[in-house]
C-alpha positions in Angstrom: 6.6 21.2 -1.5 9.6 23.0 0.0 13.2 22.4 1.0 12.4 24.4 4.1 12.2 22.3 7.3 8.9 22.0 9.0 8.6 24.6 11.8 5.4 23.3 13.3 5.2 21.7 16.7 2.0 19.9 15.6 3.8 16.6 14.8 5.8 16.5 18.1 2.7 17.3 20.1 0.6 14.8 18.1 3.2 12.0 18.7 3.0 12.7 22.4 -0.8 12.6 22.4 -2.1 9.0 23.0 -5.4 9.8 21.4 -4.0 10.8 18.0 -2.8 8.2 15.4 0.6 9.9 15.1 3.8 8.1 16.0 7.5 9.1 15.8 9.7 6.2 14.7 13.0 7.2 16.3 15.0 4.5 14.6 13.9 5.6 11.1 13.6 9.3 12.2 10.1 9.4 10.6 6.7 10.7 11.7 3.9 8.3 10.6 0.1 8.3 10.7 -1.2 5.0 11.9 -4.4 3.6 10.3 -6.5 0.4 10.3 -6.7 -2.3 12.9 -3.1 -3.5 12.6 -0.6 -1.2 14.4 2.0 -1.7 11.6 -0.3 0.0 9.0 1.3 3.4 8.7 1.9 6.3 6.2 5.2 8.0 6.4 4.9 11.8 6.3 7.6 13.5 4.2 6.1 17.0 4.1 4.0 18.8 6.7 0.4 19.3 5.6 0.2 22.3 7.9 3.2 24.4 6.8 4.5 22.5 3.8 7.9 22.1 5.3 10.1 19.1 4.9 9.9 16.6 7.8 13.1 15.3 9.4 15.5 13.4 7.1 14.5 9.7 7.1 17.2 7.2 8.1 15.4 4.4 6.2 18.3 4.2 3.6 20.7 3.3 6.4 18.6 0.1 7.1 17.3 -1.0 3.7 18.6 -1.2 0.1 17.0 0.8 -2.6 15.4 -1.6 -5.0 16.9 -1.4 -8.5 14.6 -0.3 -11.3 15.6 -3.4 -13.3 14.7 -5.8 -10.5 11.4 -3.9 -9.8 10.5 -4.2 -13.5 11.3 -7.9 -13.5 9.2 -8.6 -10.4 6.2 -6.6 -11.8 6.4 -8.5 -15.1 6.3 -11.8 -13.2 3.5 -10.7 -10.8 1.3 -9.7 -13.7 1.3 -13.4 -14.7 0.4 -14.8 -11.3 -3.2 -15.8 -10.6 -2.8 -18.0 -7.6 -0.2 -19.7 -5.3 0.3 -22.5 -7.8 1.3 -20.1 -10.6 3.3 -18.1 -8.0 5.5 -21.1 -7.3 5.8 -22.0 -11.0 7.0 -18.5 -11.9 9.0 -17.6 -8.8 10.0 -20.9 -7.4 9.6 -22.0 -3.8 9.6 -19.2 -1.3 12.4 -18.7 1.2 9.9 -18.5 4.0 6.3 -19.6 4.5 4.4 -18.3 7.5 0.9 -19.6 8.5 -1.4 -17.2 10.0 -4.3 -17.9 12.4 -4.6 -21.6 12.3 -7.1 -23.0 14.7 -7.3 -26.5 16.4 -9.4 -28.0 13.7 -6.7 -27.3 11.0 -9.0 -24.7 9.5 -8.1 -21.0 9.1 -10.1 -18.2 10.5 -10.2 -14.5 10.2 -8.6 -12.3 12.8 -11.0 -9.4 13.6 -8.0 -7.4 14.8 -5.8 -7.9 11.8 -5.3 -9.3 8.3 -7.4 -12.1 6.9 -4.8 -14.1 5.1 -3.7 -17.6 5.8 -0.2 -17.7 4.3 2.6 -15.3 3.8 5.4 -16.2 1.4 8.7 -14.3 1.4 11.2 -14.4 -1.5 14.4 -12.9 -0.1 17.2 -14.7 -2.0 16.3 -14.4 -5.7 16.9 -10.7 -6.1 19.9 -8.6 -4.9 18.2 -5.4 -3.9 14.6 -6.3 -3.0 12.4 -8.8 -1.3 8.9 -9.9 -2.3 6.2 -10.8 0.2 3.0 -12.4 -1.0 0.0 -12.8 1.2 -2.6 -15.5 0.3 -6.1 -14.8 1.6 -8.5 -17.5 2.7 -10.4 -17.2 -0.7 -7.1 -17.6 -2.7 -6.6 -13.9 -3.6 -3.0 -12.7 -3.4 -1.5 -9.4 -2.2 2.0 -8.4 -3.1 4.6 -6.2 -1.4 8.0 -5.2 -2.7 10.6 -3.6 -0.5 14.3 -3.1 -0.1 16.3 -5.8 1.5 17.5 -5.1 5.1 21.2 -4.2 5.0 23.6 -6.6 6.8 23.8 -5.7 10.5 21.5 -2.7 10.0 19.4 -3.7 13.0 22.3 -4.5 15.2 21.3 -2.9 18.5 24.8 -1.9 19.4 24.9 0.5 16.4 21.9 2.5 17.6 22.6 3.1 21.3 
């Protein structure tokens, strides 16, 4: 990869073409490739596959903390021991937020053909200083984990980005 900035117009043109899965996130200053059935599934492009040049400088660090290596190692060590939502609560405590997905009128859960097939999403946002942990529980009990930097205070205040 290069320190040279991408000189292609492919990404700008692609982001303007409604038939291509390319989107320019103007808040983060990032080009992404969208994939899957859920519109939030995206891969950030840091280097142009056509010319090898560096894409625009991301503004993501203005909005989110960078997780510390110590906290990431601690979380990974805990997650390796978790087998289900019961062991999750035993090892991590009660989540700060629980979100129920796709509950129908019979109090059962059903799959959404347009999106994820999980029934609960647990967020741990207060235990660590630099990161949040999101755990999704699928209808068969499997768990999926996401670690990401915490939003910085007031980072998404609309008045800052006019």
